[in-house]
VEXDREN-2710 file (C-alpha; in Angstrom, 1 decimal):
% VEXDREN-2710
k/r/px/py/pz
1/MET/12.1/-2.6/15.1
2/LEU/9.7/-1.2/12.8
3/THR/6.8/1.0/13.6
4/VAL/3.9/1.5/11.3
5/LYS/2.1/4.8/11.6
6/PRO/-1.3/5.0/9.8
7/PHE/-3.0/8.2/8.3
8/THR/-6.6/8.1/6.6
9/PHE/-6.7/10.7/3.7
10/SER/-8.9/11.9/1.1
11/PRO/-12.7/11.7/0.4
12/VAL/-11.9/8.2/-0.4
13/GLN/-10.6/7.5/3.1
14/GLU/-7.6/5.7/2.0
15/ASN/-4.8/4.4/4.4
16/THR/-1.4/5.9/4.0
17/TYR/1.4/4.4/6.0
18/VAL/4.8/5.6/7.4
19/VAL/7.0/2.6/8.3
20/TYR/10.1/3.6/10.2
21/ASN/12.5/2.6/13.1
22/GLU/14.9/3.8/15.7
23/THR/17.4/4.9/13.0
24/GLY/14.9/7.4/11.8
25/ASP/14.8/5.9/8.3
26/CYS/11.3/5.7/7.0
27/GLY/9.1/4.5/4.0
28/ILE/6.1/6.2/2.9
29/ILE/3.5/3.8/1.5
30/ASP/0.6/4.7/-0.8
31/PRO/0.5/8.5/-0.1
32/GLY/-3.0/9.5/-0.6
33/CYS/-3.0/12.8/0.9
34/TYR/-5.2/14.9/-1.4
35/PHE/-5.7/18.2/0.4
36/GLY/-3.2/20.6/1.6
37/ASN/-4.1/20.1/5.3
38/GLU/-3.5/16.3/4.6
39/ARG/-0.1/16.9/3.2
40/ASN/0.8/19.1/6.2
41/GLU/-0.1/16.4/8.6
42/LEU/2.1/13.9/6.9
43/LYS/4.9/16.5/6.7
44/ASP/4.6/17.6/10.3
45/PHE/4.5/13.9/11.5
46/ILE/7.8/13.1/9.8
47/GLN/9.5/16.2/10.7
48/THR/8.3/16.1/14.4
49/ALA/9.5/12.5/14.7
50/GLY/12.8/13.4/13.0
51/LEU/12.4/10.8/10.3
52/ARG/14.3/10.6/7.0
53/PRO/12.2/9.3/4.1
54/LYS/14.1/6.8/2.1
55/TYR/11.3/5.2/0.0
56/LEU/8.2/6.2/-1.7
57/LEU/6.4/2.9/-2.4
58/ASN/3.0/2.1/-4.1
59/THR/1.2/-1.2/-3.6
60/HIS/-0.6/-0.2/-6.4
61/CYS/-1.6/2.7/-8.5
62/HIS/-5.3/3.6/-8.3
63/LEU/-6.0/7.2/-8.0
64/ASP/-6.6/7.2/-4.1
65/HIS/-3.3/5.5/-3.4
66/VAL/-1.1/7.9/-5.5
67/PHE/-2.8/11.4/-4.8
68/GLY/0.2/12.3/-2.7
69/ASN/3.1/10.8/-4.8
70/LYS/4.2/14.0/-6.5
71/PHE/4.0/15.9/-3.1
72/VAL/6.1/13.3/-1.3
73/ALA/8.6/12.8/-4.2
74/GLU/9.1/16.7/-4.5
75/THR/9.3/17.2/-0.8
76/TRP/11.8/14.5/0.1
77/GLY/13.6/14.1/-3.3
78/LEU/12.3/10.6/-3.7
79/ASP/11.9/8.2/-6.9
80/LEU/8.8/6.0/-6.9
81/TYR/8.9/2.2/-6.3
82/LEU/6.2/0.1/-7.8
83/HIS/5.5/-3.0/-9.8
84/GLU/6.0/-2.7/-13.6
85/LEU/2.7/-4.0/-14.4
86/GLU/1.4/-0.8/-12.6
87/LYS/2.7/1.7/-15.0
88/PRO/-0.4/1.8/-17.2
89/VAL/-2.5/2.1/-13.9
90/LEU/-0.4/5.1/-12.7
91/ASP/-0.5/6.7/-16.2
92/TYR/-4.3/6.5/-16.3
93/ALA/-4.8/7.7/-12.7
94/PRO/-5.3/11.6/-13.5
95/THR/-8.0/10.7/-16.0
96/PHE/-9.8/8.3/-13.7
97/GLY/-9.5/11.2/-11.1
98/LEU/-11.4/13.7/-13.4
99/SER/-14.1/11.1/-13.8
100/TRP/-14.5/11.0/-9.8
101/GLY/-14.2/14.8/-9.4
102/LEU/-11.0/14.4/-8.0
103/PRO/-8.3/16.1/-10.3
104/PHE/-4.7/16.0/-9.2
105/GLU/-1.2/16.2/-10.6
106/ASN/0.3/13.0/-11.2
107/TYR/4.0/11.9/-10.4
108/THR/6.3/12.1/-13.4
109/GLY/9.5/11.2/-12.1
110/SER/11.8/8.2/-12.4
111/LEU/10.1/4.7/-11.8
112/LEU/12.0/2.0/-9.8
113/PHE/10.2/-1.4/-10.5
114/LEU/10.1/-4.0/-7.7
115/ARG/9.7/-7.7/-8.3
116/GLU/8.6/-10.5/-5.8
117/HIS/11.2/-11.4/-3.0
118/ASP/12.8/-8.0/-3.3
119/THR/13.5/-6.3/-0.1
120/ILE/13.1/-2.8/1.1
121/ARG/15.6/-2.2/3.9
122/LEU/15.4/0.4/6.8
123/GLY/18.4/-0.1/8.9
124/ASN/18.5/-3.7/10.0
125/ASP/14.8/-4.1/9.4
126/GLN/13.4/-5.2/6.1
127/LEU/10.0/-5.6/4.2
128/VAL/9.8/-8.4/1.6
129/VAL/7.8/-7.8/-1.6
130/LEU/4.9/-10.2/-2.5
131/PHE/3.3/-10.2/-5.8
132/THR/-0.5/-10.0/-5.1
133/PRO/-2.5/-9.2/-8.2
134/GLY/-6.1/-9.3/-8.8
135/HIS/-7.3/-6.1/-7.6
136/SER/-4.9/-4.6/-10.0
137/PRO/-2.5/-6.2/-12.4
138/GLY/0.7/-5.4/-10.7
139/HIS/-0.5/-5.2/-7.0
140/ILE/2.4/-5.9/-4.3
141/SER/2.3/-6.4/-0.7
142/PHE/5.1/-5.6/1.9
143/TYR/5.4/-8.4/4.4
144/CYS/7.7/-8.1/7.7
145/PRO/8.1/-11.8/8.7
146/ALA/10.3/-10.7/11.6
147/GLN/7.4/-8.8/13.1
148/ASN/4.5/-10.6/11.7
149/PHE/2.6/-7.8/9.9
150/VAL/1.9/-7.2/6.1
151/LEU/1.0/-4.1/4.3
152/CYS/-1.4/-5.3/1.7
153/GLY/-3.0/-2.3/0.1
154/ASP/-6.3/-3.2/-1.5
155/VAL/-6.0/-7.1/-1.4
156/LEU/-7.6/-7.8/1.9
157/PHE/-9.7/-5.8/4.2
158/ARG/-11.5/-6.5/7.5
159/GLN/-14.2/-8.8/6.5
160/SER/-14.1/-7.9/3.0
161/ILE/-11.6/-8.0/-0.2
162/GLY/-10.5/-5.8/-2.9
163/ARG/-12.9/-4.9/-5.8
164/THR/-12.0/-6.5/-9.1
165/ASP/-14.6/-4.5/-11.3
166/LEU/-12.0/-1.8/-12.3
167/PRO/-9.8/-2.2/-15.4
168/GLY/-7.3/-4.8/-14.7
169/GLY/-9.1/-6.5/-11.9
170/HIS/-9.4/-10.3/-11.9
171/HIS/-11.5/-12.0/-9.1
172/PRO/-10.0/-15.5/-9.3
173/THR/-6.5/-14.0/-9.4
174/LEU/-7.4/-11.9/-6.3
175/ILE/-8.6/-15.1/-4.3
176/LYS/-5.5/-16.9/-5.4
177/SER/-3.2/-14.1/-4.2
178/ILE/-5.0/-14.1/-0.8
179/ARG/-4.9/-17.8/-0.5
180/GLU/-1.3/-18.4/-1.6
181/LYS/0.4/-15.3/-0.4
182/LEU/-1.6/-14.1/2.6
183/PHE/-3.2/-17.0/4.1
184/VAL/0.0/-18.9/4.5
185/MET/1.1/-16.4/7.0
186/PRO/0.7/-17.3/10.8
187/ASN/-2.7/-16.5/12.1
188/ASP/-1.5/-13.7/14.3
189/THR/-0.2/-11.8/11.4
190/VAL/-1.2/-8.1/11.7
191/VAL/-2.7/-6.8/8.4
192/TYR/-2.7/-3.2/7.5
193/PRO/-5.2/-2.6/4.6
194/GLY/-5.4/0.2/2.2
195/HIS/-8.9/1.1/3.5
196/GLY/-10.6/0.4/7.0
197/PRO/-9.2/-0.9/10.2
198/ILE/-6.5/-3.2/10.7
199/THR/-7.2/-7.0/11.0
200/SER/-5.3/-10.2/11.3
201/ILE/-4.8/-13.3/9.0
202/GLY/-6.5/-15.5/11.5
203/PHE/-9.6/-13.3/12.0
204/GLU/-10.1/-13.0/8.2
205/LYS/-9.7/-16.8/7.9
206/GLU/-12.7/-17.2/10.3
207/ASN/-14.8/-14.1/9.6
208/ASN/-14.3/-12.9/6.0
209/PRO/-17.8/-13.7/4.2
210/PHE/-16.0/-13.4/0.8
211/LEU/-13.3/-16.1/1.7
212/ASN/-15.2/-19.1/3.0
213/GLY/-12.9/-22.2/2.3
214/ALA/-10.3/-20.0/0.5
215/TYR/-7.6/-21.0/2.8
216/ILE/-8.3/-24.8/2.8
END
């Protein structure tokens, strides 16, 4: 059974997730650790829990979700998994960081491209890749149908949605992703977003002011 451990990192208050099971295998999703103490917090948790990182995963590559890619890759010898359409976003992230006053060293290792319906396996458990663009061109989400949860990056938040005014964003595409990929999930599906508190599909159908009628 998978366990999801959240961390909130950086001045942008981004949610980083470690997903693991009883085998000790784990995946690190969207490492946003910017400061040294945040990197230590992530590393200490993984070491104390006796976990073995197997995957470095990005839902998308806006700067706040990739601050810690290089650290994670070098600490545990991992390559980066992402969607191919996110490569330009990843390449631009340090420039974007300078404009935000948040300089950082980008990941420069090998890239392993994920496609919709690919699976990330941790022992006998798995996450299914969903293609959920709109906030960014190659945004993906990681869905666990067996346990009814989804890690959806910046697609859907509690009573909000991802912004679409950044390069590569497209509002109609985002709404389509939510309606066709997320709102078809059971209402009790737990949503782990890229920022803010966890929520559920059913709650967002009923209470998200940006999505009135989007699931009909």
